[in-house]
C-alpha positions as CSV (number, residue, x, y, z in Angstrom):
1,M,86.4,232.0,147.7
2,S,85.5,229.3,150.3
3,S,82.1,228.9,148.7
4,L,83.7,228.5,145.3
5,I,86.0,225.8,146.6
6,L,83.1,223.9,148.2
7,K,81.1,224.1,145.0
8,H,83.9,222.5,143.0
9,F,85.3,219.9,145.4
10,V,82.5,218.8,147.8
11,P,80.6,215.9,146.3
12,P,76.8,216.1,145.8
13,P,74.7,214.8,148.8
14,T,74.2,211.1,148.2
15,P,74.2,208.0,150.4
16,L,77.7,207.4,149.2
17,N,79.2,210.2,151.2
18,L,79.1,208.7,154.7
19,P,81.0,205.4,154.0
20,L,83.3,207.3,151.7
21,L,84.1,209.8,154.5
22,V,84.8,206.9,157.0
23,L,87.1,205.2,154.4
24,M,89.1,208.4,153.8
25,F,89.4,209.0,157.5
26,Q,90.7,205.5,158.1
27,F,93.1,205.8,155.2
28,G,94.5,209.0,156.6
29,L,94.7,207.6,160.1
30,V,96.7,204.6,159.0
31,L,99.1,206.8,157.0
32,V,99.7,208.9,160.1
33,L,100.1,206.0,162.5
34,F,102.4,203.8,160.3
35,P,105.4,205.0,158.4
36,L,104.8,204.3,154.7
37,P,107.4,202.0,153.2
38,L,109.1,203.2,150.1
39,I,107.6,200.4,147.9
40,A,104.1,201.2,149.2
41,W,104.3,204.8,147.9
42,G,103.0,203.7,144.5
43,Y,100.0,202.0,146.0
44,A,99.2,205.0,148.3
45,I,99.5,207.4,145.3
46,G,97.3,205.1,143.3
47,A,94.7,205.1,146.1
48,L,94.8,208.9,146.3
49,V,94.6,209.2,142.5
50,G,91.5,207.0,142.6
51,L,89.8,209.2,145.1
52,V,90.7,212.3,143.1
53,V,89.2,210.6,140.0
54,L,86.1,209.9,142.0
55,F,85.6,213.5,142.9
56,V,86.5,214.8,139.4
57,G,84.2,212.2,137.9
58,L,81.3,213.3,140.1
59,K,81.7,216.9,138.8
60,M,82.1,215.8,135.2
61,G,79.0,213.7,135.5
62,E,76.8,216.6,136.2
63,S,76.3,217.1,132.5
64,R,75.6,214.7,129.7
65,Q,78.7,215.7,127.7
66,G,80.9,215.5,130.8
67,W,79.5,212.0,131.7
68,Q,80.0,210.7,128.2
69,T,83.5,212.2,128.1
70,L,84.4,210.4,131.3
71,F,82.9,207.1,130.0
72,L,84.8,207.3,126.7
73,S,88.0,208.5,128.4
74,T,87.9,205.3,130.6
75,V,87.5,203.1,127.5
76,V,90.3,204.8,125.6
77,A,92.7,205.0,128.6
78,S,92.1,201.3,129.4
79,T,93.0,200.3,125.9
80,L,96.2,202.3,125.9
81,A,97.0,201.0,129.4
82,V,96.8,197.3,128.4
83,L,98.9,198.0,125.3
84,V,101.6,199.8,127.2
85,L,101.7,197.4,130.1
86,S,101.7,194.4,127.8
87,W,105.0,195.6,126.3
88,S,106.6,195.1,129.7
89,V,105.5,191.5,130.1
90,T,108.2,189.0,129.1
91,S,107.2,185.9,131.0
92,W,103.7,184.6,130.2
93,P,102.1,181.7,132.1
94,S,101.9,178.3,130.4
95,K,98.4,177.4,131.5
96,V,96.8,177.6,128.1
97,P,98.9,176.1,125.2
98,I,97.4,177.9,122.3
99,V,97.1,181.3,124.1
100,V,100.7,180.9,125.2
101,E,101.7,180.8,121.5
102,W,99.7,184.0,120.8
103,A,101.4,185.7,123.8
104,R,104.9,184.6,122.5
105,R,104.3,186.0,119.0
106,Y,102.8,189.2,120.4
107,T,105.9,189.7,122.7
108,Q,108.2,189.2,119.7
109,W,106.2,191.7,117.6
110,S,106.0,194.3,120.4
111,K,109.8,194.1,121.1
112,G,110.5,195.1,117.5
113,L,107.8,197.8,117.5
114,S,108.7,199.4,120.8
115,P,112.3,199.1,121.8
116,F,111.8,202.1,124.1
117,F,110.1,199.9,126.7
118,R,112.8,197.2,126.9
119,P,114.4,198.6,130.1
120,W,111.1,198.0,131.9
121,Q,110.4,194.5,130.6
122,G,109.5,191.9,133.2
123,L,108.1,194.4,135.7
124,I,104.5,193.7,134.9
125,H,102.8,190.4,135.8
126,P,100.2,189.1,133.3
127,N,97.6,189.1,136.1
128,T,97.7,192.9,135.9
129,L,96.3,192.7,132.4
130,G,93.6,190.4,133.7
131,L,92.8,193.0,136.4
132,I,92.3,195.7,133.8
133,T,90.4,193.7,131.3
134,A,88.0,192.2,133.8
135,A,87.2,195.7,135.0
136,V,86.7,197.4,131.7
137,L,85.5,194.7,129.3
138,P,81.8,195.4,130.2
139,L,82.4,199.1,129.6
140,H,83.7,198.3,126.2
141,I,80.7,196.1,125.5
142,G,78.5,199.0,126.5
143,N,80.5,201.4,124.3
144,V,80.2,199.1,121.3
145,W,76.5,198.8,121.7
146,Q,76.1,202.6,122.1
147,Q,78.3,203.4,119.1
148,S,76.5,200.7,117.0
149,R,73.2,202.5,117.8
150,Y,74.6,205.7,116.5
151,V,75.7,204.0,113.2
152,C,72.2,202.5,112.8
153,Q,70.6,205.9,113.4
154,R,72.8,207.8,111.1
155,L,75.2,206.2,108.6
156,D,78.0,208.7,108.2
157,I,81.8,208.6,108.2
158,K,82.1,209.9,111.8
159,N,79.8,207.3,113.3
160,I,81.3,204.5,111.2
161,L,84.8,205.5,112.4
162,R,83.8,205.7,116.1
163,G,82.0,202.3,115.8
164,G,85.0,200.7,114.2
165,L,87.3,202.1,116.9
166,A,84.9,200.8,119.6
167,W,85.0,197.3,118.1
168,G,88.7,197.4,117.7
169,A,89.2,198.4,121.4
170,L,86.9,195.6,122.5
171,A,88.9,193.1,120.4
172,I,92.1,194.3,122.1
173,Q,90.6,193.8,125.6
174,V,89.4,190.3,124.7
175,F,92.8,189.4,123.3
176,F,94.6,190.5,126.5
177,L,92.0,188.9,128.7
178,L,92.9,185.6,127.0
179,V,96.7,185.9,126.9
180,S,96.8,187.0,130.6
181,Q,95.6,183.5,131.4
182,S,94.3,184.8,134.7
183,R,91.6,182.3,135.8
184,G,90.3,184.9,138.3
185,A,89.8,187.3,135.3
186,Y,88.1,184.6,133.3
187,L,85.7,183.8,136.2
188,A,85.1,187.5,136.9
189,T,84.2,188.1,133.2
190,L,81.9,185.1,133.1
191,I,80.0,186.2,136.2
192,A,79.8,189.8,135.1
193,T,78.4,188.6,131.7
194,I,75.7,186.4,133.4
195,V,74.7,189.3,135.7
196,M,74.4,191.7,132.7
197,L,72.4,189.1,130.8
198,F,70.0,188.6,133.8
199,W,69.2,192.3,134.0
200,L,68.9,192.6,130.2
201,L,66.4,189.9,130.2
202,T,64.3,191.7,132.8
203,L,63.3,194.0,130.0
204,T,61.3,191.1,128.5
205,H,58.1,189.6,129.7
206,L,59.7,186.4,130.9
207,S,59.1,185.1,134.4
208,K,62.0,185.4,136.9
209,G,62.6,181.6,136.9
210,K,63.0,181.6,133.1
211,I,65.2,184.7,133.2
212,V,67.6,182.9,135.7
213,V,67.7,179.7,133.6
214,I,68.2,181.6,130.3
215,S,70.9,183.8,131.8
216,L,72.9,180.8,133.1
217,V,72.5,179.0,129.7
218,L,73.5,182.0,127.7
219,G,76.4,182.8,130.0
220,S,77.6,179.2,129.6
221,I,77.3,179.4,125.8
222,I,79.3,182.6,125.8
223,F,82.0,181.1,128.1
224,V,82.3,178.0,125.9
225,G,82.1,179.9,122.6
226,L,84.7,182.5,123.7
227,Y,87.2,180.2,125.4
228,R,86.7,176.7,124.0
229,V,88.4,177.5,120.7
230,A,91.4,179.0,122.4
231,L,91.7,177.2,125.7
232,D,92.5,173.8,126.8
233,F,90.0,173.3,129.6
234,S,92.3,171.0,131.5
235,S,94.5,174.0,132.1
236,L,91.8,175.9,133.8
237,M,92.1,173.5,136.7
238,P,95.8,173.0,137.0
239,T,96.9,169.7,138.6
240,S,94.6,170.5,140.2
241,T,94.3,173.1,142.9
242,G,97.9,174.2,143.6
243,S,97.1,177.8,143.0
244,L,94.0,177.6,145.2
245,I,95.8,175.8,148.0
246,F,98.5,178.4,148.0
247,R,95.9,181.2,148.3
248,V,94.1,179.4,151.1
249,R,97.4,179.2,153.1
250,M,98.0,182.9,152.4
251,W,94.5,183.8,153.5
252,R,94.9,181.9,156.8
253,Y,97.9,183.9,157.9
254,A,96.3,187.1,156.6
255,L,93.3,186.4,158.8
256,L,95.6,185.9,161.8
257,L,97.1,189.4,161.2
258,V,93.7,191.0,160.8
259,A,92.6,189.4,164.1
260,S,95.7,190.7,165.8
261,F,95.4,194.2,164.5
262,P,91.7,194.7,164.0
263,Y,91.4,198.5,164.4
264,T,94.3,199.8,162.3
265,G,95.6,196.9,160.3
266,I,99.3,196.4,159.9
267,G,100.0,199.5,157.8
268,F,99.4,200.3,154.2
269,R,101.0,197.6,152.1
270,A,103.2,196.5,155.0
271,L,102.8,192.8,154.7
272,R,106.3,192.3,153.3
273,W,107.9,193.6,156.6
274,R,105.3,192.4,159.2
275,V,105.5,188.8,158.1
276,F,109.1,188.4,159.1
277,A,108.6,190.2,162.4
278,L,105.4,188.5,163.5
279,F,105.6,184.9,162.1
280,P,108.2,182.2,162.8
281,P,110.7,181.2,160.1
282,Q,108.7,178.2,159.1
283,V,106.0,180.5,157.6
284,H,108.4,182.8,155.7
285,P,108.8,180.6,152.6
286,I,105.1,181.1,151.8
287,F,105.7,184.8,151.5
288,T,109.1,184.7,149.8
289,S,108.0,182.5,146.8
290,S,108.9,184.1,143.5
291,S,105.3,184.1,142.6
292,V,104.2,186.1,145.6
293,H,104.4,189.9,145.6
294,F,103.7,190.3,149.3
295,N,100.0,190.8,149.1
296,A,97.1,188.8,150.5
297,H,95.8,187.7,147.1
298,N,92.3,188.8,148.2
299,M,91.1,192.4,147.9
300,Y,88.9,192.2,151.1
301,L,91.7,190.7,153.2
302,Q,94.2,193.2,151.8
303,T,91.8,196.1,152.7
304,A,91.5,194.8,156.2
305,L,95.3,194.5,156.5
306,D,95.9,197.9,155.1
307,L,93.1,199.8,156.8
308,G,91.8,197.6,159.6
309,L,88.3,196.3,160.0
310,P,86.8,199.8,160.1
311,G,88.3,200.4,156.7
312,L,87.0,197.1,155.4
313,I,83.5,197.8,156.8
314,A,83.5,201.2,155.2
315,F,84.5,199.8,151.8
316,L,81.9,197.1,151.9
317,A,79.2,199.6,153.0
318,L,80.3,201.8,150.0
319,V,79.9,198.9,147.7
320,V,76.4,198.0,149.0
321,V,75.4,201.7,148.6
322,V,76.7,201.8,145.1
323,F,74.8,198.7,144.1
324,W,71.6,200.1,145.6
325,M,72.2,203.4,143.7
326,W,72.6,201.5,140.5
327,S,69.3,199.7,141.0
328,Q,67.6,203.1,141.4
329,V,69.4,204.3,138.2
330,W,68.1,201.2,136.4
331,K,64.6,202.0,137.4
332,A,65.0,205.4,135.9
333,R,66.5,204.1,132.7
334,Q,63.7,205.4,130.5
335,R,64.2,208.9,131.7
336,I,67.9,208.6,131.3
337,S,67.5,207.2,127.8
338,S,65.1,210.0,126.7
339,S,67.2,212.7,128.2
340,W,70.8,211.6,127.7
341,H,70.2,208.9,125.0
342,L,72.0,206.3,127.0
343,S,71.0,202.7,126.2
344,P,70.2,200.2,128.9
345,V,73.3,198.2,127.8
346,A,75.4,201.2,128.7
347,L,73.9,201.2,132.2
348,L,74.4,197.5,132.4
349,A,78.1,198.0,131.5
350,L,78.5,199.9,134.8
351,L,77.1,197.1,136.8
352,G,79.1,194.5,134.9
353,S,82.3,196.4,135.5
354,L,81.7,196.7,139.2
355,V,80.8,193.0,139.5
356,G,83.9,192.0,137.5
357,Q,86.2,193.9,139.8
358,L,84.7,192.6,143.0
359,V,84.8,189.0,141.8
360,F,88.3,189.4,140.6
361,G,89.2,190.8,144.0
362,M,88.4,187.5,145.6
363,F,91.6,186.1,144.1
364,E,93.9,189.1,143.8
365,S,94.7,192.1,145.9
366,N,93.2,195.0,143.8
367,G,92.6,197.0,146.9
368,M,92.4,200.8,147.2
369,G,95.8,201.2,145.5
370,D,94.5,199.3,142.4
371,F,90.9,200.3,142.3
372,T,91.0,203.4,140.0
373,V,88.7,201.9,137.4
374,G,86.3,201.1,140.3
375,W,86.3,204.7,141.4
376,V,85.5,205.9,137.9
377,V,82.5,203.5,137.7
378,I,81.3,204.6,141.1
379,A,81.5,208.2,139.9
380,L,79.5,207.4,136.8
381,I,76.8,205.6,138.8
382,T,76.6,208.3,141.5
383,A,76.4,211.1,139.0
384,L,73.4,209.4,137.3
385,F,71.8,208.7,140.7
386,Y,72.1,212.3,141.8
387,R,70.9,213.7,138.5
388,F,67.9,211.4,137.7
389,V,66.9,209.9,141.1
390,C,67.7,212.5,143.7
391,R,66.8,215.5,141.6
392,G,64.5,213.7,139.2
393,E,65.6,215.8,136.2
394,Y,64.8,215.2,132.6
395,S,67.5,217.4,131.1
């Protein structure tokens, strides 16, 4: 019985295991040392769900069918998630005039279509949509490319239907990326696009210098082409840096808390209570603004506040290891393509998703409690690494 349990729940031996073990230990230690506030239960459950998804994903990724099922499930689930969450948004930002009009009309339409969600309206901030779309948009691009290849290889009803659904899901993600008006999501998507273009161009015979220049130029063209029609560029830099100045002030006090509690942090999602106990009243208004949800507005600072510096170091080490594993998977792309029929763009989608989440995390607190998509991507990368790099299999 014990060997059966180990077989199904112990992850395969990869370089990911050590930082993951340290991160889980620190997470458990903090939960034991600090009582978990009621409002933080959702984030803690989200973190645990993410870790469960990681382990389940690693087991699913052992086979081609399981890996593709996990990939497609993430695409489908993210589409349903942004649709459902968008029905709870009633107050959209006014940063982008044309997009605000789109958001207003969508809200009116969704109210009439889904009255069931009215009791929960206003609970979801539009930045949540930006968090999801920045994380999954590269995956949708990879799915569209993959499904389009199937259509080109065999023109039948099944492939045409799957290709149409893939394009529709991509359009939904782009729409909600725009109406979220999250500048962090815009920037994260742009940088992820440039990174994907750079690696895609490495398949050509261009020199590295030309690849860098072309990637930047193409990334700029995509940015302008995608947003210029819909966005007023003056709104991307609001009068001018009020949002950035606010974040810098938040980060300053968050750093003070991290320096004061370096080993354990202040408790999982406990910023709401620690601020009033540890800072003088002059600081309180910064954290009681209606636009603040008692987080550090930075994933890395939030991780340090939640889990201490050991937790942050473990998380950063995990990210470095995952990027290295992806680079090894990229080198094995020909074997992966011939064995599992995955296109290079599908592999690039994993990289783009990870980059998008990490860049977005510089401006918002999508820490362990909001990193479920990240854990799915890590599972997809790790499964490919173990199968085609560690074991070097072709089947």
